C-alpha positions as CSV (number, residue, x, y, z in Angstrom):
1,T,0.0,0.0,0.0
2,F,2.8,2.4,1.0
3,I,4.8,1.6,-2.2
4,K,1.8,2.2,-4.5
5,L,0.8,5.4,-2.6
6,V,4.1,7.3,-3.1
7,I,5.3,5.3,-6.2
8,A,8.2,3.9,-4.3
9,E,10.9,1.7,-5.8
10,S,11.2,-0.5,-2.7
11,G,10.1,-0.9,0.8
12,S,10.9,-2.8,4.0
13,L,9.4,-3.5,7.4
14,Q,11.7,-3.8,10.4
15,V,10.8,-4.8,14.0
16,Q,12.8,-4.3,17.1
17,T,14.3,-7.5,18.6
18,G,16.3,-5.9,21.4
19,E,17.3,-2.6,22.9
20,N,19.7,-1.8,19.9
21,A,18.8,-4.6,17.5
22,Y,16.2,-5.0,14.7
23,K,15.2,-7.5,12.1
24,I,13.7,-6.9,8.7
25,I,10.7,-9.2,8.5
26,A,9.4,-8.2,5.0
27,C,10.5,-6.3,2.0
28,A,9.2,-5.6,-1.5
29,G,10.4,-3.9,-4.6
30,V,13.8,-3.7,-6.3
31,F,16.0,-4.0,-3.2
32,N,16.4,-7.2,-1.1
33,K,16.6,-7.5,2.7
34,K,20.3,-7.2,2.8
35,Q,20.3,-4.0,0.8
36,H,17.6,-2.4,2.9
37,A,19.5,-3.4,6.0
38,Q,22.7,-1.7,4.7
39,L,20.7,1.5,3.9
40,L,19.1,1.6,7.3
41,D,22.4,1.2,9.1
42,L,24.1,3.9,7.0
43,A,21.1,6.2,7.5
44,Q,21.2,5.5,11.3
45,L,17.6,4.4,11.2
46,S,18.2,0.7,11.9
47,C,17.0,0.8,15.5
48,K,14.7,3.7,16.0
49,P,13.6,6.7,13.9
50,K,13.9,10.0,15.7
51,K,10.5,11.1,14.6
52,D,7.1,9.6,13.6
53,L,8.2,10.2,10.0
54,E,11.6,11.1,8.6
55,W,12.3,12.2,5.0
56,I,15.8,12.0,3.6
57,P,15.6,13.7,0.1
58,N,18.8,12.3,-1.2
59,I,20.4,8.9,-0.3
60,N,22.6,8.5,-3.4
61,N,25.7,8.7,-1.2
62,L,24.3,5.8,0.9
63,L,23.5,3.8,-2.3
64,A,27.1,4.3,-3.5
65,E,28.6,3.3,-0.2
66,S,26.4,0.2,-0.2
67,G,27.5,-0.7,-3.7
68,I,23.9,-0.3,-5.1
69,P,23.7,1.1,-8.6
70,H,21.4,4.2,-9.0
71,E,21.9,5.1,-12.7
72,N,22.1,8.9,-12.4
73,Q,18.8,9.0,-10.6
74,T,18.1,10.7,-7.3
75,Y,16.7,8.5,-4.6
76,G,15.2,9.5,-1.3
77,M,14.0,7.5,1.8
78,I,10.9,7.8,3.9
79,C,11.0,6.2,7.3
80,I,7.7,5.8,9.2
81,A,7.8,4.7,12.9
82,L,5.5,2.0,14.2
83,R,4.3,2.5,17.7
84,Y,1.8,0.7,19.9
85,R,0.5,2.5,23.0
86,D,3.4,5.0,22.7
87,H,5.9,2.1,22.6
88,F,8.2,2.0,19.5
89,F,8.6,-1.5,18.1
90,G,9.6,-1.0,14.5
91,S,9.3,1.1,11.3
92,Y,8.4,1.0,7.7
93,E,10.9,2.3,5.1
94,L,10.3,3.4,1.5
95,V,13.0,4.1,-1.1
96,V,11.7,6.5,-3.8
97,N,12.9,7.9,-7.0
98,V,12.5,11.6,-6.4
99,N,12.0,12.3,-10.1
100,K,9.1,9.9,-10.4
101,M,7.5,9.9,-7.0
102,G,4.1,11.4,-6.2
103,Y,5.0,12.1,-2.6
104,S,4.8,15.5,-0.9
105,S,4.7,16.7,2.7
106,S,0.9,16.8,2.6
107,D,1.1,12.9,2.5
108,N,2.7,12.8,5.9
109,K,-0.5,12.7,7.9
110,L,-1.9,9.9,5.7
111,L,1.3,7.8,6.0
112,I,1.4,8.2,9.8
113,S,-2.3,7.3,10.0
114,I,-1.7,4.2,7.9
115,S,1.3,3.3,10.1
116,K,-1.0,3.5,13.2
117,H,-3.4,1.0,11.6
118,L,-0.5,-1.2,10.6
119,S,0.9,-1.1,14.2
120,L,-2.5,-2.2,15.6
121,A,-2.7,-5.1,13.1
122,I,0.8,-6.3,13.9
123,N,0.3,-6.2,17.6
124,Q,-3.1,-7.9,17.4
125,N,-1.6,-10.7,15.4
126,K,1.2,-11.0,18.0
127,L,-1.4,-11.1,20.9
128,N,-3.4,-13.8,19.0
129,K,-0.3,-15.9,18.6
130,E,0.6,-15.5,22.3
131,S,-2.9,-16.4,23.3
132,D,-2.9,-19.5,21.1
133,L,0.4,-20.6,22.4
134,L,-0.8,-20.2,26.0
135,N,-3.9,-22.3,25.3
136,R,-1.7,-25.0,23.8
137,M,0.6,-25.0,26.7
138,E,-2.3,-25.3,29.1
139,E,-3.7,-28.2,27.1
140,R,-0.3,-30.0,27.0
141,S,0.0,-29.5,30.8
142,S,-3.4,-31.0,31.3
143,I,-2.6,-34.1,29.1
144,A,0.8,-34.4,30.8
145,N,-1.0,-34.5,34.2
146,E,-3.3,-37.3,32.9
147,L,-0.3,-39.3,31.6
148,H,1.6,-38.7,34.8
149,D,-1.4,-39.9,36.9
150,S,-1.6,-43.1,34.9
151,L,2.1,-43.7,35.3
152,A,1.9,-43.0,39.0
153,Q,-0.9,-45.6,39.3
154,T,1.3,-48.2,37.5
155,V,4.3,-47.5,39.8
156,A,2.0,-47.8,42.9
157,S,0.9,-51.2,41.5
158,L,4.5,-52.2,41.1
159,R,5.2,-51.5,44.8
160,F,2.2,-53.6,45.8
161,Q,3.2,-56.5,43.6
162,A,6.8,-56.3,44.9
163,R,5.4,-56.7,48.5
164,V,3.3,-59.7,47.4
165,L,6.4,-61.3,45.7
166,D,8.4,-60.7,48.9
167,D,5.7,-62.5,51.0
168,S,5.6,-65.4,48.6
169,M,9.3,-65.8,48.8
170,H,9.3,-65.7,52.6
171,K,6.6,-68.4,52.6
172,E,8.8,-70.4,50.1
173,D,5.8,-70.7,47.8
174,E,7.7,-71.1,44.5
175,K,4.7,-71.3,42.3
176,A,3.1,-68.1,43.7
177,A,6.5,-66.4,43.5
178,W,6.9,-67.1,39.8
179,Q,3.3,-65.9,39.1
180,E,4.0,-62.7,41.0
181,M,7.3,-62.3,39.1
182,E,5.5,-62.6,35.8
183,K,3.0,-59.9,36.9
184,L,5.8,-57.7,38.0
185,E,7.5,-58.0,34.7
186,N,4.3,-57.1,32.8
187,S,3.8,-54.1,35.1
188,I,7.3,-52.9,34.5
189,D,6.8,-53.2,30.7
190,Q,3.6,-51.2,31.1
191,A,5.3,-48.5,33.1
192,N,8.1,-48.3,30.5
193,T,5.5,-47.9,27.8
194,E,3.6,-45.1,29.6
195,L,6.9,-43.3,30.3
196,R,7.8,-43.4,26.6
197,E,4.3,-42.1,25.8
198,L,4.9,-39.2,28.1
199,I,8.2,-38.4,26.5
200,A,6.8,-38.8,23.0
201,H,4.0,-36.4,23.8
202,F,6.4,-33.6,24.5
203,K,8.7,-34.4,21.7
204,A,6.0,-34.3,19.0
205,P,2.9,-32.4,20.1
206,V,0.0,-32.6,17.7
207,F,-0.1,-28.9,16.9
208,E,3.4,-29.1,15.4
209,Q,3.0,-32.2,13.2
210,G,-0.8,-32.3,12.6
211,L,-3.4,-34.8,13.8
212,I,-3.1,-37.6,11.2
213,P,0.8,-37.9,11.5
214,A,0.4,-37.9,15.3
215,V,-2.2,-40.7,15.2
216,E,-0.1,-42.7,12.7
217,Q,2.8,-42.4,15.2
218,A,0.7,-43.6,18.1
219,I,-0.5,-46.6,16.0
220,K,3.1,-47.4,14.9
221,R,4.2,-47.3,18.6
222,F,1.3,-49.6,19.6
223,R,2.1,-52.1,16.8
224,Q,5.8,-52.2,17.8
225,E,5.2,-52.5,21.5
226,T,2.4,-55.2,21.4
227,G,2.9,-57.0,18.1
228,T,-0.9,-56.8,17.7
229,P,-2.1,-56.2,14.1
230,I,-3.7,-52.7,14.0
231,F,-5.3,-51.1,10.9
232,F,-5.7,-47.4,10.4
233,Q,-8.6,-46.3,8.1
234,K,-8.5,-42.6,7.1
235,E,-11.5,-40.9,5.7
236,W,-10.5,-37.5,7.0
237,P,-10.8,-34.3,4.9
238,N,-7.7,-32.2,4.3
239,K,-8.8,-29.6,6.7
240,K,-7.1,-28.0,9.7
241,L,-9.2,-28.2,12.9
242,P,-8.8,-26.0,16.0
243,A,-5.7,-27.1,18.0
244,E,-7.7,-28.1,21.1
245,V,-10.0,-30.3,19.0
246,E,-7.0,-32.1,17.4
247,I,-5.3,-32.6,20.7
248,Q,-8.4,-34.1,22.3
249,T,-9.0,-36.4,19.3
250,L,-5.4,-37.6,19.6
251,R,-5.8,-38.1,23.3
252,I,-9.0,-40.2,22.7
253,V,-7.0,-42.5,20.3
254,Q,-4.0,-42.7,22.7
255,E,-6.1,-43.5,25.8
256,S,-8.1,-46.1,23.8
257,L,-5.0,-47.9,22.6
258,S,-3.5,-47.8,26.1
259,N,-6.6,-49.5,27.5
260,I,-6.6,-52.1,24.7
261,R,-3.0,-52.8,25.5
262,K,-3.7,-53.2,29.2
263,H,-6.9,-55.0,29.3
264,A,-8.3,-56.3,26.0
265,V,-6.0,-59.2,25.0
266,A,-7.0,-58.4,21.4
267,N,-5.9,-60.2,18.2
268,A,-6.7,-57.2,15.9
269,V,-7.4,-53.5,16.3
270,R,-9.0,-51.0,13.9
271,V,-8.8,-47.2,14.1
272,L,-11.2,-45.2,12.0
273,L,-11.1,-41.4,11.5
274,K,-14.0,-40.2,9.4
275,G,-15.1,-36.7,8.5
276,D,-16.7,-34.7,5.7
277,D,-16.6,-31.1,4.5
278,L,-19.8,-30.3,6.3
279,G,-18.0,-30.6,9.7
280,D,-19.2,-34.0,10.8
281,Y,-16.3,-36.1,12.3
282,Q,-16.2,-39.5,13.9
283,V,-13.5,-41.5,15.7
284,L,-14.0,-45.2,16.0
285,I,-11.6,-47.7,17.7
286,E,-12.5,-51.4,17.5
287,E,-10.9,-54.5,18.9
288,D,-11.7,-58.2,19.2
289,G,-10.6,-58.7,22.7
290,N,-12.2,-60.4,25.7
291,G,-14.8,-57.7,26.3
292,F,-16.6,-57.2,29.6
293,V,-18.1,-59.7,31.9
294,S,-21.6,-58.6,33.0
295,K,-22.8,-59.4,36.4
296,D,-26.4,-59.6,37.5
297,T,-27.3,-57.3,40.3
């Protein structure tokens, strides 16, 4: 918008990354980021403009010092500060051909007004990202607590089984001791699996890799750890869901597979993710295990 408004040759957007540091995050026109950075440094505008808008009518000497050809044309630079609630955080620069430009001092108010709207948009985008990150961190913390509780229960069970094994050995009941030893080994395997799930959750959170790859990873881990055939059926549209929805969907799959591993004694498992463009989604996990034993009340 700025480039078209004043018929600029090139423009860049810089944001402050430290007290005396900046980074060019975007540029357009004939000059690249490196060339814009050189010009800003030489013009001493690379960290903070002195005014809301600064106009340098001739930067040919800066172009020459930077090794940028200017073909006997006169170039100037406009630097517009970006502020949010009176806090400077960056600026927008325009390099103009003085002979071609349509810029005059009467455009200053318009350029400053546009920079204020741009500042609001940039900061709103930053706040949205920070809010989204906070929500994801809270969700990860909640899931981590669930995984941690499950692991804590398994470790508590290990302690109990160790006591039972100790009693069996003191009674010299060899058969009972071997049975308890087998239970203890199974519980240790389960604790190891749950610990790896906890580690894997933080290594590859769903919002970084996407839902389908995360589910595929959980299924692959289940297959490797149990040896049980597991089939993944995908009828999922190529559409990004809200992060909290994807995380909860993954958690449903993970918890279901964990329960199947612990209790089902299954010979085969099927995971179905089904959805359509209308927004209807289904998650189905099936297994052919021993099921539940109903008791008459």
